[in-house]
Steps between C-alpha positions, in 0.01 A plus 500: 500500500496868545418693811300821425440814699238759434670854493250777590691810385431870577153451639541793719215747567646795324565286185170313515316830527647603159348203313192423708278711260606270205395170650290495818533116510883500491578462876223252573621289201851509634369420853357171348842419359671566830241281690541219247886514539462488878260203474737317268808575724651719227706763670372853466777762478390867525736745333482879588687804409642667811757753613675611815395833668642777275484252203877509414459192278241691290698814425712358208189364327311716261194294560498464887692836560209686352250370757388721788723505820412223719322280232562128554656533832362329824319818594313503168158344531494463129800255528278245680396182321140513380278319754356265233831329465680579832756254616431252774748436774788300361469620134808675361484878444789603281592862456647614172665832405440514134245378250605131473406296806857375512690831488606615839324210686567157627234342291737247332631389842150466641384285189806279479479442882159371451592276197285706269584477134168606341365861538131583450502863432226752587515870570463875417609591249533263211750732322686558828570235762346217299698560189837592690460193732420268214815600310730470798338172621558345164863599510511324847358182343163502683204334328239771452111527484319837466147530617385739236191618696707507819698790342372843393634809331384862459523444112279193413665464158850475660365231728350314214820511284708386791274213604407380145825559313802567720456290820410177316868492365632447855210367701171330502208752508176395648218649701433490883222241446711297267792489744259421789355211304861355433566491873237241570 
């Protein structure tokens, strides 16, 4: 028997704001997945990108180093988790330093400590955190599920290719409603 965890990745206000115009139903749909996980006693793990004041960890990264000063630090209101999927007391919030949820974080330790061996991936963006985390999680021998409509990307065609052609090679791909139905 496997023990799943729902990973809610990069659902920070500044990131959500960049894709909100693409799918107004995205965060409410993801909130349904989070609520269903909680009801089924499936751990919900929130993964965020975050840096120390002065962002020394970001300076060597072409991607993160190009962000404005102060971005994704504790003082940045855009770094807060979107209220639709905000963590409850006791839920793990893991801070990462790069695109993959595992890089620069203690995610693997948190998951293994909870006996989790099956990751249900959601987040922004499909071509960023979801792709990078899926690849690294597969190498770490986790069983994987991707909620295709629990992910989004600025480029809908990239999202389609990843969820229909790439991800099925290493994971089950389903919808939020399909996954919720399987919890019962």
